[in-house]
Structure formats: structure tokens, C-alpha cells
MMTF fields as JSON, N, C-alpha, C and O atoms, coordinates in Angstrom:
{
  "mmtfVersion": "1.0.0",
  "mmtfProducer": "UNKNOWN",
  "numBonds": 451,
  "numAtoms": 452,
  "numGroups": 113,
  "numChains": 1,
  "numModels": 1,
  "chainsPerModel": [1],
  "groupsPerChain": [113],
  "chainIdList": ["A"],
  "bondAtomList": [4, 2, 8, 6, 12, 10, 16, 14, 20, 18, 24, 22, 28, 26, 32, 30, 36, 34, 40, 38, 44, 42, 48, 46, 52, 50, 56, 54, 60, 58, 64, 62, 68, 66, 72, 70, 76, 74, 80, 78, 84, 82, 88, 86, 92, 90, 96, 94, 100, 98, 104, 102, 108, 106, 112, 110, 116, 114, 120, 118, 124, 122, 128, 126, 132, 130, 136, 134, 140, 138, 144, 142, 148, 146, 152, 150, 156, 154, 160, 158, 164, 162, 168, 166, 172, 170, 176, 174, 180, 178, 184, 182, 188, 186, 192, 190, 196, 194, 200, 198, 204, 202, 208, 206, 212, 210, 216, 214, 220, 218, 224, 222, 228, 226, 232, 230, 236, 234, 240, 238, 244, 242, 248, 246, 252, 250, 256, 254, 260, 258, 264, 262, 268, 266, 272, 270, 276, 274, 280, 278, 284, 282, 288, 286, 292, 290, 296, 294, 300, 298, 304, 302, 308, 306, 312, 310, 316, 314, 320, 318, 324, 322, 328, 326, 332, 330, 336, 334, 340, 338, 344, 342, 348, 346, 352, 350, 356, 354, 360, 358, 364, 362, 368, 366, 372, 370, 376, 374, 380, 378, 384, 382, 388, 386, 392, 390, 396, 394, 400, 398, 404, 402, 408, 406, 412, 410, 416, 414, 420, 418, 424, 422, 428, 426, 432, 430, 436, 434, 440, 438, 444, 442, 448, 446],
  "bondOrderList": [1, 1, 1, 1, 1, 1, 1, 1, 1, 1, 1, 1, 1, 1, 1, 1, 1, 1, 1, 1, 1, 1, 1, 1, 1, 1, 1, 1, 1, 1, 1, 1, 1, 1, 1, 1, 1, 1, 1, 1, 1, 1, 1, 1, 1, 1, 1, 1, 1, 1, 1, 1, 1, 1, 1, 1, 1, 1, 1, 1, 1, 1, 1, 1, 1, 1, 1, 1, 1, 1, 1, 1, 1, 1, 1, 1, 1, 1, 1, 1, 1, 1, 1, 1, 1, 1, 1, 1, 1, 1, 1, 1, 1, 1, 1, 1, 1, 1, 1, 1, 1, 1, 1, 1, 1, 1, 1, 1, 1, 1, 1, 1],
  "groupList": [{"groupName": "MET", "atomNameList": ["N", "CA", "C", "O"], "elementList": ["N", "C", "C", "O"], "formalChargeList": [0, 0, 0, 0], "bondAtomList": [1, 0, 2, 1, 3, 2], "bondOrderList": [1, 1, 2], "singleLetterCode": "M", "chemCompType": "L-PEPTIDE LINKING"}, {"groupName": "ARG", "atomNameList": ["N", "CA", "C", "O"], "elementList": ["N", "C", "C", "O"], "formalChargeList": [0, 0, 0, 0], "bondAtomList": [1, 0, 2, 1, 3, 2], "bondOrderList": [1, 1, 2], "singleLetterCode": "R", "chemCompType": "L-PEPTIDE LINKING"}, {"groupName": "LYS", "atomNameList": ["N", "CA", "C", "O"], "elementList": ["N", "C", "C", "O"], "formalChargeList": [0, 0, 0, 0], "bondAtomList": [1, 0, 2, 1, 3, 2], "bondOrderList": [1, 1, 2], "singleLetterCode": "K", "chemCompType": "L-PEPTIDE LINKING"}, {"groupName": "PHE", "atomNameList": ["N", "CA", "C", "O"], "elementList": ["N", "C", "C", "O"], "formalChargeList": [0, 0, 0, 0], "bondAtomList": [1, 0, 2, 1, 3, 2], "bondOrderList": [1, 1, 2], "singleLetterCode": "F", "chemCompType": "L-PEPTIDE LINKING"}, {"groupName": "THR", "atomNameList": ["N", "CA", "C", "O"], "elementList": ["N", "C", "C", "O"], "formalChargeList": [0, 0, 0, 0], "bondAtomList": [1, 0, 2, 1, 3, 2], "bondOrderList": [1, 1, 2], "singleLetterCode": "T", "chemCompType": "L-PEPTIDE LINKING"}, {"groupName": "CYS", "atomNameList": ["N", "CA", "C", "O"], "elementList": ["N", "C", "C", "O"], "formalChargeList": [0, 0, 0, 0], "bondAtomList": [1, 0, 2, 1, 3, 2], "bondOrderList": [1, 1, 2], "singleLetterCode": "C", "chemCompType": "L-PEPTIDE LINKING"}, {"groupName": "ALA", "atomNameList": ["N", "CA", "C", "O"], "elementList": ["N", "C", "C", "O"], "formalChargeList": [0, 0, 0, 0], "bondAtomList": [1, 0, 2, 1, 3, 2], "bondOrderList": [1, 1, 2], "singleLetterCode": "A", "chemCompType": "L-PEPTIDE LINKING"}, {"groupName": "LEU", "atomNameList": ["N", "CA", "C", "O"], "elementList": ["N", "C", "C", "O"], "formalChargeList": [0, 0, 0, 0], "bondAtomList": [1, 0, 2, 1, 3, 2], "bondOrderList": [1, 1, 2], "singleLetterCode": "L", "chemCompType": "L-PEPTIDE LINKING"}, {"groupName": "GLY", "atomNameList": ["N", "CA", "C", "O"], "elementList": ["N", "C", "C", "O"], "formalChargeList": [0, 0, 0, 0], "bondAtomList": [1, 0, 2, 1, 3, 2], "bondOrderList": [1, 1, 2], "singleLetterCode": "G", "chemCompType": "PEPTIDE LINKING"}, {"groupName": "SER", "atomNameList": ["N", "CA", "C", "O"], "elementList": ["N", "C", "C", "O"], "formalChargeList": [0, 0, 0, 0], "bondAtomList": [1, 0, 2, 1, 3, 2], "bondOrderList": [1, 1, 2], "singleLetterCode": "S", "chemCompType": "L-PEPTIDE LINKING"}, {"groupName": "GLU", "atomNameList": ["N", "CA", "C", "O"], "elementList": ["N", "C", "C", "O"], "formalChargeList": [0, 0, 0, 0], "bondAtomList": [1, 0, 2, 1, 3, 2], "bondOrderList": [1, 1, 2], "singleLetterCode": "E", "chemCompType": "L-PEPTIDE LINKING"}, {"groupName": "TRP", "atomNameList": ["N", "CA", "C", "O"], "elementList": ["N", "C", "C", "O"], "formalChargeList": [0, 0, 0, 0], "bondAtomList": [1, 0, 2, 1, 3, 2], "bondOrderList": [1, 1, 2], "singleLetterCode": "W", "chemCompType": "L-PEPTIDE LINKING"}, {"groupName": "ASP", "atomNameList": ["N", "CA", "C", "O"], "elementList": ["N", "C", "C", "O"], "formalChargeList": [0, 0, 0, 0], "bondAtomList": [1, 0, 2, 1, 3, 2], "bondOrderList": [1, 1, 2], "singleLetterCode": "D", "chemCompType": "L-PEPTIDE LINKING"}, {"groupName": "ASN", "atomNameList": ["N", "CA", "C", "O"], "elementList": ["N", "C", "C", "O"], "formalChargeList": [0, 0, 0, 0], "bondAtomList": [1, 0, 2, 1, 3, 2], "bondOrderList": [1, 1, 2], "singleLetterCode": "N", "chemCompType": "L-PEPTIDE LINKING"}, {"groupName": "VAL", "atomNameList": ["N", "CA", "C", "O"], "elementList": ["N", "C", "C", "O"], "formalChargeList": [0, 0, 0, 0], "bondAtomList": [1, 0, 2, 1, 3, 2], "bondOrderList": [1, 1, 2], "singleLetterCode": "V", "chemCompType": "L-PEPTIDE LINKING"}, {"groupName": "GLN", "atomNameList": ["N", "CA", "C", "O"], "elementList": ["N", "C", "C", "O"], "formalChargeList": [0, 0, 0, 0], "bondAtomList": [1, 0, 2, 1, 3, 2], "bondOrderList": [1, 1, 2], "singleLetterCode": "Q", "chemCompType": "L-PEPTIDE LINKING"}, {"groupName": "HIS", "atomNameList": ["N", "CA", "C", "O"], "elementList": ["N", "C", "C", "O"], "formalChargeList": [0, 0, 0, 0], "bondAtomList": [1, 0, 2, 1, 3, 2], "bondOrderList": [1, 1, 2], "singleLetterCode": "H", "chemCompType": "L-PEPTIDE LINKING"}, {"groupName": "TYR", "atomNameList": ["N", "CA", "C", "O"], "elementList": ["N", "C", "C", "O"], "formalChargeList": [0, 0, 0, 0], "bondAtomList": [1, 0, 2, 1, 3, 2], "bondOrderList": [1, 1, 2], "singleLetterCode": "Y", "chemCompType": "L-PEPTIDE LINKING"}, {"groupName": "PRO", "atomNameList": ["N", "CA", "C", "O"], "elementList": ["N", "C", "C", "O"], "formalChargeList": [0, 0, 0, 0], "bondAtomList": [1, 0, 2, 1, 3, 2], "bondOrderList": [1, 1, 2], "singleLetterCode": "P", "chemCompType": "L-PEPTIDE LINKING"}, {"groupName": "ILE", "atomNameList": ["N", "CA", "C", "O"], "elementList": ["N", "C", "C", "O"], "formalChargeList": [0, 0, 0, 0], "bondAtomList": [1, 0, 2, 1, 3, 2], "bondOrderList": [1, 1, 2], "singleLetterCode": "I", "chemCompType": "L-PEPTIDE LINKING"}],
  "groupTypeList": [0, 1, 2, 3, 0, 4, 4, 5, 6, 7, 3, 8, 6, 7, 9, 8, 7, 6, 7, 6, 10, 4, 11, 10, 8, 4, 7, 7, 12, 6, 13, 5, 14, 1, 15, 16, 16, 8, 13, 2, 6, 5, 12, 6, 2, 16, 9, 9, 4, 6, 3, 7, 7, 12, 14, 13, 8, 4, 1, 17, 2, 7, 12, 13, 2, 9, 13, 12, 10, 4, 1, 9, 6, 0, 10, 9, 1, 9, 12, 1, 6, 9, 13, 18, 12, 6, 4, 2, 6, 14, 18, 14, 16, 6, 2, 19, 4, 8, 14, 0, 1, 16, 8, 2, 19, 1, 6, 9, 19, 14, 10, 14, 15],
  "groupIdList": [1, 2, 3, 4, 5, 6, 7, 8, 9, 10, 11, 12, 13, 14, 15, 16, 17, 18, 19, 20, 21, 22, 23, 24, 25, 26, 27, 28, 29, 30, 31, 32, 33, 34, 35, 36, 37, 38, 39, 40, 41, 42, 43, 44, 45, 46, 47, 48, 49, 50, 51, 52, 53, 54, 55, 56, 57, 58, 59, 60, 61, 62, 63, 64, 65, 66, 67, 68, 69, 70, 71, 72, 73, 74, 75, 76, 77, 78, 79, 80, 81, 82, 83, 84, 85, 86, 87, 88, 89, 90, 91, 92, 93, 94, 95, 96, 97, 98, 99, 100, 101, 102, 103, 104, 105, 106, 107, 108, 109, 110, 111, 112, 113],
  "secStructList": [7, 2, 2, 2, 2, 2, 2, 2, 2, 2, 2, 2, 2, 2, 2, 2, 2, 6, 7, 7, 3, 3, 3, 3, 3, 3, 3, 3, 7, 2, 2, 2, 2, 2, 2, 1, 7, 1, 1, 1, 7, 7, 5, 7, 7, 1, 1, 7, 7, 1, 7, 3, 3, 3, 1, 1, 1, 7, 3, 3, 3, 5, 7, 2, 2, 2, 2, 2, 2, 2, 2, 2, 2, 2, 2, 6, 7, 6, 2, 2, 2, 2, 7, 6, 6, 6, 6, 6, 1, 1, 7, 7, 3, 3, 3, 3, 3, 3, 3, 3, 3, 6, 6, 3, 3, 3, 3, 3, 3, 3, 3, 3, 7],
  "xCoordList": [7.245, 7.963, 6.659, 6.644, 5.934, 4.875, 4.067, 3.634, 3.964, 3.3, 4.167, 3.759, 5.512, 6.671, 6.317, 5.909, 6.484, 6.374, 5.203, 5.514, 3.468, 2.658, 2.913, 2.613, 3.388, 3.527, 4.413, 4.143, 5.726, 6.179, 5.267, 4.955, 4.955, 4.224, 3.228, 3.547, 2.316, 1.401, 2.066, 1.377, 3.332, 3.933, 4.791, 5.225, 4.801, 5.325, 4.2, 4.224, 3.25, 1.849, 1.683, 1.7, 1.433, 1.177, 2.097, 1.782, 3.496, 4.25, 4.254, 4.498, 4.058, 3.525, 2.461, 2.717, 1.355, 0.538, 0.804, 0.312, 2.235, 2.408, 3.367, 3.831, 3.538, 4.218, 3.895, 2.707, 5.103, 4.647, 3.975, 4.442, 2.974, 2.955, 3.276, 3.399, 3.41, 3.611, 2.948, 3.175, 1.671, 0.968, 1.819, 2.652, 1.56, 2.645, 1.145, 0.253, 0.919, -0.096, -0.413, 0.578, -1.725, -0.916, -1.751, -2.787, -1.205, -1.785, -3.202, -3.393, -4.194, -5.138, -5.644, -5.775, -5.843, -6.514, -7.758, -8.858, -7.382, -8.871, -10.128, -11.322, -9.412, -10.508, -11.568, -12.734, -10.829, -10.819, -12.531, -13.732, -11.819, -12.11, -13.912, -14.88, -13.474, -15.235, -16.1, -17.298, -15.107, -16.023, -16.99, -18.194, -15.983, -16.808, -17.586, -18.162, -17.294, -17.381, -17.259, -18.1, -15.727, -15.385, -15.184, -14.674, -15.68, -16.574, -15.399, -15.45, -14.516, -13.453, -11.926, -11.512, -10.927, -9.992, -9.18, -8.699, -8.944, -8.131, -6.703, -6.13, -6.428, -4.58, -4.191, -4.64, -2.912, -2.844, -1.618, -0.631, -1.758, -0.917, 0.329, 0.726, 0.498, 1.524, 0.807, 1.23, -0.617, -1.037, -1.983, -2.463, -2.085, -3.536, -2.482, -1.298, -3.673, -3.609, -4.359, -4.457, -4.669, -5.407, -4.724, -4.218, -4.6, -4.734, -5.351, -5.865, -5.167, -5.818, -4.701, -3.95, -4.307, -3.667, -4.572, -5.647, -4.587, -5.276, -4.329, -3.446, -4.752, -3.756, -4.422, -5.001, -4.536, -5.795, -6.994, -7.418, -7.595, -8.948, -9.371, -10.3, -8.521, -8.825, -8.455, -7.227, -9.22, -8.433, -8.843, -9.815, -7.504, -6.574, -6.792, -6.548, -7.366, -7.091, -5.867, -5.372, -5.352, -3.788, -4.543, -5.757, -3.64, -4.176, -3.133, -1.955, -3.996, -3.087, -1.725, -1.26, -0.953, 0.499, 0.974, 1.904, 0.43, 1.162, 0.587, 1.064, -0.588, -0.729, 0.228, 0.754, 0.416, 2.047, 3.386, 4.119, 3.497, 4.406, 4.707, 5.791, 3.14, 3.108, 3.623, 4.522, 2.704, 2.561, 4.197, 4.5, 5.163, 7.012, 7.105, 7.204, 7.089, 7.645, 7.3, 7.862, 6.557, 5.739, 6.906, 7.616, 6.915, 7.694, 8.785, 9.488, 9.522, 11.199, 11.291, 11.991, 10.368, 10.687, 11.345, 10.936, 12.535, 13.883, 13.173, 13.773, 12.108, 11.883, 11.381, 11.332, 11.224, 10.346, 11.312, 11.037, 12.821, 13.759, 13.741, 13.938, 13.556, 13.808, 12.392, 12.143, 11.113, 9.911, 8.774, 8.266, 8.736, 7.893, 6.121, 5.265, 5.974, 4.995, 4.575, 3.408, 5.794, 5.115, 4.48, 4.249, 3.968, 2.8, 1.519, 0.675, 1.178, 0.027, 0.125, -0.81, 0.999, 0.733, 0.472, -0.051, 0.782, 1.506, 0.578, 0.612, 0.121, -0.246, 1.268, 2.385, 0.925, 2.19, 1.817, 0.795, 3.023, 2.945, 3.79, 4.796, 3.301, 4.128, 3.732, 2.912, 5.273, 5.269, 5.027, 5.617, 4.114, 4.038, 3.669, 2.753, 4.98, 4.914, 4.4, 4.806, 3.492, 3.239, 2.118, 2.294, 1.005, 0.38, -1.397, -1.964, -1.672, -3.547, -4.257, -3.991, -4.827, -4.939, -6.398, -6.437, -7.68, -8.831, -9.232, -9.946, -8.78, -9.639, -8.348, -8.249, -7.138, -6.555, -5.084, -4.713, -3.998, -2.88, -1.864, -1.761, -1.21, -0.271, 1.005, 1.739, 1.551, 2.973, 3.915, 3.851, 4.898, 6.258, 7.676, 8.689, 7.303, 8.103, 7.201, 6.746, 6.988, 6.26, 7.712, 8.544, 7.663, 8.31, 7.211, 6.226, 7.884, 6.737, 7.649, 8.717, 7.279, 8.367, 7.449, 7.881],
  "yCoordList": [-12.381, -11.538, -10.468, -9.761, -10.695, -9.186, -9.818, -9.042, -11.803, -12.083, -12.154, -12.281, -12.087, -12.005, -10.569, -10.233, -9.686, -8.178, -7.726, -7.169, -8.061, -8.514, -9.118, -8.571, -10.078, -10.628, -9.774, -9.389, -9.6, -8.568, -7.306, -7.015, -6.716, -4.901, -5.984, -5.352, -7.0, -7.534, -7.778, -7.65, -8.199, -8.305, -6.762, -6.489, -6.226, -5.005, -4.065, -3.341, -4.259, -3.604, -3.858, -3.251, -5.634, -5.945, -6.111, -6.153, -6.178, -5.809, -4.802, -4.727, -3.392, -2.125, -2.103, -1.658, -2.657, -3.039, -3.481, -3.242, -4.523, -4.982, -4.178, -4.513, -3.189, -2.286, -2.045, -2.11, -1.627, -1.443, 0.795, 1.839, 0.56, 1.545, 2.463, 1.875, 3.87, 3.684, 4.96, 6.144, 4.145, 5.353, 5.63, 4.835, 6.964, 7.975, 8.294, 8.655, 8.149, 8.545, 8.313, 8.282, 8.154, 7.989, 7.049, 7.079, 5.608, 4.607, 4.902, 5.774, 3.935, 4.017, 2.434, 1.562, 2.464, 1.147, 0.624, 0.755, -0.144, -0.707, -1.166, -0.947, -1.915, -2.273, -1.14, -1.112, -0.194, 0.805, 1.231, 1.025, 1.783, 2.26, 2.042, 2.679, 0.478, -0.127, -0.439, -0.689, -0.402, -0.225, 1.297, 1.418, 2.275, 3.796, 4.658, 5.746, 3.513, 4.027, 4.982, 5.555, 5.383, 6.563, 7.636, 8.591, 7.576, 9.132, 9.126, 10.216, 8.461, 8.681, 8.659, 7.689, 9.745, 9.126, 8.075, 7.883, 7.172, 6.01, 5.637, 4.856, 6.564, 5.774, 5.03, 4.634, 4.554, 3.184, 2.712, 3.434, 1.888, 1.981, 0.565, 0.11, 0.375, -0.164, -1.984, -2.871, -1.823, -2.817, -3.507, -4.641, -2.445, -2.359, -3.847, -4.184, -4.337, -5.599, -5.845, -6.92, -4.973, -4.608, -3.244, -2.695, -2.527, -1.013, -0.714, -1.483, 0.501, 1.223, 1.929, 2.04, 2.58, 3.366, 5.212, 4.89, 6.122, 7.327, 8.513, 9.312, 8.307, 9.09, 10.106, 10.058, 11.37, 12.933, 12.06, 11.925, 11.484, 11.213, 9.752, 8.961, 9.791, 8.165, 7.224, 7.166, 5.793, 5.043, 3.484, 3.149, 2.931, 1.78, 1.044, 1.332, -0.133, -1.189, -2.272, -2.225, -3.226, -4.19, -5.18, -5.17, -6.471, -7.355, -7.974, -7.653, -9.256, -9.635, -9.908, -9.919, -10.115, -10.204, -8.963, -8.901, -7.797, -6.808, -5.743, -4.678, -6.545, -5.92, -6.189, -5.47, -7.889, -8.381, -7.491, -7.075, -7.328, -6.463, -5.126, -4.671, -4.497, -3.265, -3.109, -2.362, -4.221, -4.629, -4.792, -4.437, -5.524, -5.577, -4.276, -3.825, -3.266, -2.137, -1.34, -0.258, -1.714, -0.075, -0.812, 0.004, -1.949, -2.666, -2.382, -2.225, -2.17, -2.066, -0.293, 0.148, 0.382, 1.566, 2.29, 2.318, 3.006, 3.361, 4.563, 4.775, 4.955, 5.94, 4.902, 5.184, 4.303, 3.197, 2.481, 2.031, 2.656, 2.292, 3.37, 3.122, 4.748, 5.537, 5.924, 6.467, 5.578, 6.148, 5.181, 5.354, 3.959, 2.866, 3.03, 2.163, 4.484, 5.002, 5.758, 5.947, 6.371, 6.601, 6.863, 8.012, 5.647, 5.514, 5.722, 5.771, 5.895, 5.996, 7.909, 8.622, 8.193, 9.707, 10.785, 11.896, 10.395, 11.124, 10.151, 8.923, 10.525, 9.937, 9.026, 9.527, 7.802, 7.221, 7.433, 7.3, 7.764, 8.054, 6.702, 6.373, 5.958, 5.104, 5.569, 6.273, 4.382, 4.845, 3.623, 2.784, 3.361, 1.47, 1.357, 1.793, 0.413, 0.136, -1.083, -1.887, -1.537, -2.837, -2.208, -1.179, -3.26, -3.532, -3.523, -3.953, -2.844, -3.018, -4.412, -4.588, -5.273, -6.469, -6.622, -6.4, -7.023, -7.19, -6.398, -6.743, -4.888, -3.958, -3.783, -2.597, -4.76, -4.389, -4.266, -5.08, -3.172, -3.37, -4.272, -4.48, -4.697, -6.385, -5.778, -5.789, -5.27, -4.309, -5.373, -6.522, -4.737, -5.135, -4.916, -5.61, -3.527, -2.527, -1.653, -0.581, -1.982, -0.979, -0.159, -0.829, 0.912, 2.031, 2.863, 3.556, 2.439, 3.324, 4.562, 4.276, 5.609, 6.914, 7.509, 8.462],
  "zCoordList": [-41.813, -41.29, -40.54, -39.532, -41.306, -40.97, -39.416, -38.564, -39.247, -38.083, -37.122, -35.967, -37.4, -36.011, -35.712, -34.601, -36.76, -36.536, -35.496, -34.443, -35.928, -35.044, -33.646, -32.585, -33.759, -32.108, -31.056, -29.919, -31.965, -31.001, -30.593, -29.438, -31.585, -30.759, -30.34, -29.333, -30.05, -28.815, -28.247, -27.235, -27.738, -26.534, -25.975, -24.856, -26.822, -26.098, -25.556, -24.561, -26.433, -25.653, -24.206, -23.136, -24.924, -22.991, -21.425, -20.235, -22.284, -20.933, -20.679, -19.475, -21.309, -20.663, -19.282, -18.164, -19.705, -18.604, -16.98, -15.877, -17.741, -16.142, -15.244, -14.154, -15.852, -14.992, -13.832, -13.518, -12.687, -11.507, -11.198, -11.652, -10.409, -9.706, -8.376, -7.301, -8.429, -7.123, -6.479, -6.728, -5.183, -4.384, -3.273, -2.839, -2.744, -1.433, -0.826, -1.593, 0.538, 0.907, 2.581, 3.312, 3.185, 5.208, 5.197, 4.533, 6.321, 6.604, 7.345, 8.193, 6.809, 8.27, 8.355, 7.496, 9.639, 9.942, 9.498, 10.035, 8.181, 8.044, 8.697, 8.495, 9.596, 10.835, 11.005, 10.613, 11.711, 12.194, 11.163, 11.338, 10.297, 8.618, 8.264, 7.849, 8.832, 8.405, 9.314, 9.186, 10.723, 12.166, 12.387, 12.61, 12.232, 12.015, 10.956, 10.961, 9.911, 8.53, 7.937, 7.245, 8.234, 7.763, 8.223, 7.638, 9.654, 10.445, 11.536, 12.105, 11.98, 12.584, 12.283, 11.647, 12.72, 12.374, 12.655, 13.772, 11.42, 11.769, 11.364, 10.604, 12.23, 11.57, 12.183, 13.258, 11.401, 11.419, 12.871, 13.014, 13.524, 15.185, 14.743, 13.67, 15.599, 16.32, 15.838, 15.097, 16.855, 16.753, 15.375, 15.365, 14.223, 13.27, 12.639, 12.673, 12.144, 11.284, 9.706, 9.115, 9.411, 8.018, 7.684, 8.663, 6.371, 6.076, 4.679, 3.866, 4.643, 3.654, 3.452, 4.422, 2.153, 1.708, 1.514, 1.007, 1.607, 1.834, 0.723, 1.034, -0.208, -1.243, -1.582, -2.667, -0.712, -1.23, -1.309, -2.457, -0.456, -0.166, -0.957, -0.795, -1.643, -2.154, -1.77, -1.84, -1.085, -0.022, -1.221, -1.897, -0.945, -1.563, -0.474, 0.698, -1.02, -0.063, -0.345, -1.471, 0.574, 0.493, 0.328, 0.53, -0.195, 0.157, 0.739, 0.889, 1.148, 2.714, 2.641, 3.781, 1.857, 1.645, 1.979, 2.782, 1.435, 1.253, 2.744, 3.137, 3.3, 4.756, 5.719, 6.57, 5.297, 6.182, 6.005, 6.902, 4.747, 4.699, 5.434, 5.799, 5.579, 6.159, 7.28, 7.667, 8.032, 9.435, 10.235, 11.374, 9.071, 9.25, 9.402, 10.543, 8.08, 7.812, 9.021, 9.194, 9.74, 10.444, 12.031, 12.618, 12.379, 13.646, 13.298, 14.296, 12.051, 12.126, 11.503, 10.591, 12.336, 11.339, 12.304, 13.464, 11.859, 12.264, 13.936, 14.99, 13.607, 15.027, 16.402, 17.599, 16.069, 17.105, 18.362, 19.474, 17.423, 18.896, 19.566, 20.756, 19.304, 20.962, 21.285, 22.361, 20.081, 21.216, 20.145, 19.037, 21.349, 20.858, 20.933, 20.762, 21.255, 20.323, 19.5, 19.159, 19.031, 17.511, 16.68, 16.302, 16.113, 15.611, 15.887, 14.992, 17.402, 17.737, 17.953, 18.318, 17.733, 18.178, 16.246, 16.327, 15.191, 14.571, 12.898, 12.987, 12.057, 10.864, 10.201, 10.073, 9.909, 9.416, 7.609, 6.936, 7.357, 5.582, 5.15, 5.778, 4.038, 3.391, 1.761, 1.172, 1.375, -0.476, -0.552, 0.129, -1.403, -1.954, -3.338, -4.036, -3.56, -5.309, -5.421, -4.581, -6.341, -6.389, -7.887, -8.539, -8.06, -9.027, -8.259, -7.253, -9.333, -8.762, -8.968, -10.157, -8.669, -8.816, -8.07, -6.86, -8.816, -8.159, -7.369, -6.427, -7.622, -6.647, -5.631, -5.317, -4.907, -4.053, -4.488, -5.333, -3.934, -4.573, -3.776, -2.567, -4.762, -4.458, -4.094, -5.083, -3.109, -3.183, -3.31, -2.873, -4.053, -3.72, -3.276, -3.195, -2.99, -1.994, -0.902, -1.301, 0.162, 0.737, 1.869, 2.481, 1.865, 2.745, 3.766, 3.515, 5.064, 5.682, 6.393, 6.933, 6.365, 6.794, 8.3, 8.949]
}
């Protein structure tokens, strides 16, 4: 019985580590940031292929799958129907839910506002 309880406690503790986190911030074009070493405003655009999420000055990289999902979310923004250049004029805010793996966010949900 003691071994069973110890095993249950261990699984309970480890399952807490697998819970998803949520980050909210501004999407940046990762290629622009890399080219200009962060010295230029590099807001994400419709043509961006790689993204960083800036949360209060801390920048998080996205993995390849998350970059694809973010690009799809950018393309399907509701305001793009009325204004195709909407992502060029203003910072793009995003809410990303996922887990941090190997220093990059692996998104399960990407919401572009």
C-alpha cells in the first residue's frame, strides 16, 4: 500500500509539470529581429514566416509547428477581410497557450487579435 501511494504521489507531481502555460504579448518578425539585432521595430506582418512573442520585454521563440499555426492565424484574422494591410500598420497582439520545450514555445492554441 505504501508503494502504491508513493507511486500515485509521484505521478501527481509529474503531471503538474505537463500543464500548459499562457503567454500574451506582441508578435514580432523573428527574421527582422535577427537581422537588425533588435535595434529596429520589427512588428509581425502578413508576410512573416518566423515569429517571436514579446511579453513585457522578454522575447520567446516559437517552434516550427507554432510558427506555421501563427502564420495561419494571421491569415485568418477577422479584420483582414475589410483591410488587407491591417497587420502592417499596428502591432499584432497574440495569446499563445502551450508548453516550453527546449527554449521554444510549442503552442497548442494561437489566438491573434
